[in-house]
N, C-alpha and C positions, 0 to 999 in steps of 0.2 A: 668283352661281356657278351654272353649268349643272348639270343633273341628271347629265350624263356625268362632269363633273369631280368632283361630290360622290361618285358611286359609286366613282370611281377613288381618291378620298381615303379613303373608308371601307374600300375593299379594302386599301389600304396599312396603315391602322390595324389591320385584322383580321390581316394577315400579321405585323405588328409584335408584336401580342399573342401570336400563336403562337410567335414567336421568343423573346419574353420568357418565356413559359411553359416552353419547352424549357430555356432557360438557367437559370431558377429551379429547375426539377426536378433539374437535374444538378449544382447547387452543393452541396458536402458540408460547407462551413464555415458555421456558423450566422450568425456575425457578417458574413461577406461576403454571405450571402444577404440579411440585413436591409438592408445597405448597397445592394445591387442593387435591392431592392424600392423603397426611398425614391428612389434616383437615377432609376429608370425612371419612377416616378410624377411626379417633377419634370420630366423630359424631355417626357413626354406632355402635361403641362398647362402647361409653361413656367413652373412655379412658382419663385419666388426662394429659397424655403426649405421645410423640412419637418421633421417629427419622427415617429419610429416608436416607439410605446409597446408594451410587452408587459404583459399582465395577470398579476400574481403573486398567489398564495394566493387563487384564485378563490372557494373555498368557506370561507374563513376571515374572521373579523371584521376582519382586517388586509388584506383585499383592496385592491389598489392598482394603478394604472397606473405603470409604471416607464419612465422615459426610457431608450432604448437607443441610438438614433441621432438626432443633431441636425445638420442641415445648413442653412447660409445662405450663398448665393453672394455677396451684396453685402457681408456682414460677414466673409467668408472663415472661416466657422465649419464645422468638421467634427469633431464629438465622438462618440466611440464608447465606450460604457460598459465593455466588456471591456478596452479599452486604457487608459482613464482612470478606473479604479475609485476611485482615491484622491480624485478630484474629483467624486464622485457627488453631493455636497451642492450643487454648482452648479445641478443640475437635480433638485430634490427630487421624490419620487414623489407622485402624486395619489391620495389615498384615495378609494375608491369609496363610503364611507359617512361621514356627518358625525358629530359628537360624540355625537349621540343614537342612532346606529346606523341612521339612515335613509339611503336611497339618495341619493347626492350628484348633483344635477342642475344646480347652479349653474355648474359647469365644463363647457364644451362637450365636452371629451374624455371625461369620466366619463359625461356624459349620453348620448353616442353609444354608449359601452360598455354602458350599461344598456338602451337602447332598440333597439340594433342597427340604427339608422336613420341614413342619411347626412345631414350638415348642411352647407349651402352658405350662407355669410354674405358678402354683398358688401362690407360695411364694419363691422368689429368695434366701432368707436367710436360707431356709431349703433344698437347693439343693447342692449336692456335685459334681455333674457331670461337672459343669462349674465353672469357676473362676469369682465370682462376687465381688471381692475385690474393683474393680473400682466403682461399684455401692454403696458399703458401704462407701467409701471415699467421694463420691458425697453427700450421705445422711448426713454424719457427717458435711460436710462443709456447707450444705444448710438447715439443719434442716428438712430434708425430709425423707420419708420412702418408698423406692421402694419395692413393694410387687409383684403383679402379672405382668407377662411379656408374651406378645404374639409376636412371631417373625416369619415373613412370607417371603419366598423367592419371588423375582420378576424375572420371567423367560420369555425370548422372545420366538418367534415362533419356534426357534431351540432348545428350552429347555435348553438354556444357562442362567446362572444367570447373570443378569445385575445390580441387587441391592438387598437390603434387607429392608423390612418395619418392624419396631419394635414399639409396643404399650405398654405403661406402665400404670398400675393401672386402671383396669376397675372399674366403679362406678355404684352402684345401683341407683334407683330412688331417694333415700334420700341423695345421695352423698357419701355414705360409700364405701370404697375400697373393692373390692371383686375379686375373680378369674374370668378370662375370661370364660364364659360358652362355653361348647363344641358345643352347638347349633349355636354359632356365627362363628365357624371355617369355615364352608362352605361358609357363606356370605363373610367373610373376604378373603377367597381364591378366590372367584369370583371377588371381588373388586381388589385384587392383580393382577389377570389375566388381567382385563380391564386396570388397571394402567400400567402394564408391557408393554402391546401392545402399548398404547398411548405414554409411555415414550420411548420405543425402537424406535418408529417411529420418535419422536422428536430428539433423539440422532443420529439416522441415517441421518436425515435431516441436523442437525448441522455438522455432520462429512462430508457430501457431500459439504456443503457450505465451510467448512474449506479446503477441498480438492481442490475445484475450486479456492479459494483465493490463496492457495499455488501454484496451477498451474499458475495462472496469475502472481504471484510474481516471479516464476521461469522463465516465459517468459520475464518478465521485466529485470531480472538479466541477462538472455542470451543476450538480446538486448544491455544492458549497457556494457556487457563484450566484445561485438564486437569491441568496440573502446575505447581507453583510454581517448578520448576527450569528450565523453558523458557518462562517467562511472557511473553517479548517476542520470541522467536525469529522468529515468523512476521511480525512487524512490522518487525524490523530487517534481515532478509535483503533485502527489497525496497529498503531505503534504500541498501545497498551495491551492489545490482544496478543501481539507477538511476544512482548515481555513476559506476560503471565503464562503463556504457553511454554516458553523456554524454561521458566522457573519450574513448571510442572514436569517437564521432561527430565529435569535434573534431580527430582525427588527420588530418594532411595528407600523411603519407608512411608507408611501411612496409606491412605486411600488412593494416592496418586503414584504409588511406587511403580506400578505397571504401565503408567501412561507414557506413551512415546509417539513421535511423529516422524515418519520417513519423508523423503524428498517430495513425494506426491502429496502426502498429507499436509505438509507445510504450504504447498502451492494451493491446495484446496482451501485451507483456512484463510490464506491471504486474499484469494478471490472472493470468498464469502465476506470477509470483513470490509473489503473495498466496496461491496455491493449491498451492505446491510441497510442502507437507507434509500435504495434506488427508487422505491415507491414515492419518495418526496418529489419526484419529477412532475407528478400530477397534483401536488398540493399547491393551492393558490399562494402566490407570492405574498399577498397582504397578510396571510396568517403566519407565514414564516417570519415576516418583518414586523409583527405586531409588538411594538416596543412598549406600549402602554395599554391599559385596559380599555380605554375609549378609542384606541386607534383602530379605525377601519381603513378606508381608503385615505383618510387623514385623521389627525388626532382631534376627537370631539371635545377635548378639554378647552380648546380655543373658544368654542361656543359658550361653555359654562363661564369662562373668564369674562366674556362680553356681558353675560347676565349679571355677574357680580359687579362689574364696573357700572352697569346701569343702576344697580341698587345703591352703589356709592354716590352716584350723581343724584339719585332721588333723595338720599339722605342730606346731601349738600343743599339741594333746592328747598327741602323741608326746613332745614336750618335757616336759610336766608329769609324764607317767608316768616318764620317764627321770630327771627331777629328784628324784622321790619315791624312786626306787630308788638313785640315786647322787648324793646332795646334795653330796658332795665335788667333783663335776665340774660344778658349777653354771655357772661361767664358760664352760667349753668348750661345754656344752649350749646356753647362751644364744647364744653366737656361731654355733653351727650353725643354731639357729632363725632368727636374723636373716639368715644367709646364704640359707637356704631361702626366707624371705619375700621377700628382695630378688630372688632368682632368679625367683620366681613373679610378682612385680610387673613385672620386666623383660620376662618372657614375655608378660604381659598387655598391656603397652605395645606390644610388637611386634605382637601380634595385632590390637590396635586400629588401629595404623598400617597394617597389611596390609589391614584391613577397609575403610579409607577409599578405597582405589583410587588410581590415579595413571596417569601415562603409561607406567611401566615397572616390572615386578616381576622382580628379578634372580634368577639361578640360585642365588646365595648365600642370598637370602631364602627361596627355595623349599626349599632344603636344611634351613634352620633350621625352617621350617614343618613339614616331615616329622618332624624330631626332636621337636618339641613335641607333635605329634599322637600320639606313642607314649607320652607320659606317662600315668600311671594315677591314677584317683580312684575313690572308692567312692560308689555311689548310695545312695538311701534304704533299699534292701534289703540293703545291705552288699556288693553285687556290684561287682567292679572293672570299670571302663569306661575306654576311651581318652579323653584330653582332647578330641580332635577326631574327629568321625566322618569317613567317607570323603567325604560330601557337604560337610562343613565345609572339608576340605582342598581339594576341587575348587573351591569358591567363593573361598576366601581366596587361592588360587593363581592367580586370574585375572590374566593378564599386563598388561592395559591397561583402565583404567576400572573399572566395577563390574559389568559384564554378562558372563555366561558366554557361550560360543559359541552355545549353544541360545537364550539370551535375546536375544543380538545378532541372530541370524537371525530371531527373532520380530519384533524391532523393525524390522529391514530389510525385512520384508514390507510395511511401510507404503508403500514405493516401488511395489511391484507393485499394491497397492490404489489408490495415487494415480493411476497410469497407467490402471488399469481404470476408475476413477471418471470420470476426465477423458475417456477415449475413449468412454464411454457417453453423454456430453453432446453434443447436436446443435449444436456450435459453428458459427457462420457462417464463411464463407470468410476474413473478416478476422481470425478467432481460431483458425484451424485448427491453428496451431503451438503452442497452449497446452500440450497434452499432452507434446509433445517438449521444450519449454523446461522445464516443471515436473518432468518425469520423468527429467531427465538430471543432476541435481546430485550424484548419488553415482557417476556414471560416471568413469572415469579415461582419460587420454589413451592409455595403452598397452593398453586393453581389459580391464584387471583389475578394473574397478569392477562395480557392480550397479545395477539388476537385469538389464540386457540385455547387459552386456559390450561396450558401444560403444567404438570407438576415436575418436581426435581427428577424423579425417577424416569420421566418421559423425555428428558433432555440430555443431550450428550455433553461431555466436558467442554468441548469448544464453544457450544451454544451458551453454556453458563458463563464461560470466560468473557464472551462478547457482551453479555449483560452487564458484568462488572465494569468492563472497559467503557461502555456507553454511558453509564452512570457517572463514573469518576471524571470522564472528560467533560460532561455537562456541568458538574459541580465546580470544577476548577477553571472552566473557560472564562476568558475575559471579555468575550464578545456577546454575551447574552443580554437581550434588551431589558429584561425584567429584574436583573440582579447584578451586583458587582461580583467580580471573581472571588470565590470563597478561599479562605486560608486552608491549608492542608488539615489543620486541626478540626475545622468545621466540617470539611468534606469527609474526613475519616469518622467523625462522630455520627454524621448522618448515615454513612454506610454501615457503621456498627449497629445503629438502630434498625436499619433495613435487614441486617443479618438476624437480629433478634426477632424481627417480625416475619421471618421466613420469606423475605423477598429475594435475597441473593444467596448463593451457595455458601454455607459456613466454612467448608474446607478450603474453597478457593479464596474466600475473604482472608482466612488465616494465612494462606500462602502469599497473598497480595501484600499483607502486612509484614510477615516475617522475612520475606525475601526482598522487602523494600522496593517493590515494583513502583509504588507511588512516588518514591524518591527518585528512582532512575528516570521515570517519565518526567517529573518536574524539571530535572536538569536537562533532559533531552530537548524539551520544547521551550525551555527558558521561562518558566513561570516567574512571576515578579518576586522580588525579595520579600515583599510584605506577606506573600502567601506561604513562604517557607518558614513555618513556625513549629515544626515537629522534629524532635530528635529521638525521644523515648516513645516507643510504641505501646508500652504496657497499659496506658489508660484506654487503649482502643481494642485490646484483645478480647 
């Protein structure tokens, strides 16, 4: 070969390496990146096969090289761990330490991982420095002959091994197996360096994503742990959101026909759904735990019970005094006492029922509450007091749930805090919609929601999905203090009414029904049998 042709060939290789480097640096999918690394290495060296290992648990006693990509052209093998995880035992990992905890140097791949030095073996059957019994068994099983082996470390910018690239059976222009030429080692080292940088960047990126997701999960767990009454809400809302988003992605016609989420979009949505209630970190625990209307730091119903008991004792004392004065009217007096005790117990039962809270407190119930409030009892000093204070009446008369208007406003502040917290975080471009998604689940389509009063047109599809998820989880939850878990029929009827009142998105509600997201969720989180009372969705359309 002339000097001129050699220079021309080297120049082609040089430019090819630049093209490979650009391609590798622009690949965002880690699996595709690893496949590209192995394929390019095979193409440059004309290798028949190859393996790309990743180093796992580097600083742990269980450090190992894990098969991630395996290719062999002659045997038509193309194995990818992420796609064939159930068959991972076909290619067991290579421990970096032996049973005594010493560095493993008998295997050429682990040796290269430890030494960070390239290994070029012309014929593995003629080498005694390494154990190639595994290669021999593979050859016997598959009718193959492993001959030349080039093993290259993949090192990051800190010169730490992150993986190993191994190429098998170099071939000449006629296809005959030969040793890997020493002249190719420099080229392969250069490729390995480019590959290691690109791969390390992707690994670091994935680790940062995993860290952020773990952080959001931890925040969700912390919020759920604040109260036993919402102990799974932040875990369950993302489940419904995911199901509804997946159904939307599969739509082929209608307003959602063009809706789609790529890998980054899914990640963004999941971060947002996990953080949708992060503002509750500043909500007082006693509000989250308010299981009854009179419950503040403790349930005020206990005080009212004492007053009723005092009234019963007063009735009994009055009876005994009257009986002593008019023994001839004993039957009448006893009947009067029993009637008073019954009246007081019925009043006590009504007050207990009112204290539990619910979806609606009627005008008739409120009128009776006012009548009972005027009843009189005597305190320890003998002073007459009303059975209920103004504060008692205000709390027991709460129309819905167990929270007063002031308390509900205090809890609703969590949305303002949520948006403020999320807007203060320096989210990258791929996550810039997290505050909008997470901050919109209490907005309504007609603009009457909170905290920003957004209308349907001002909200994204994912934000509207999260609103439906938040509502359905709350309706069907079994851990709410103010209500028992609703049946599916009750929950869907309420959501149907909310659709009609322009509170939730009508198209997403139809999708939620038609694709039976409600049913999939019910089975996923194991709602009770008593709740599963819907088969036909037509009454709720």
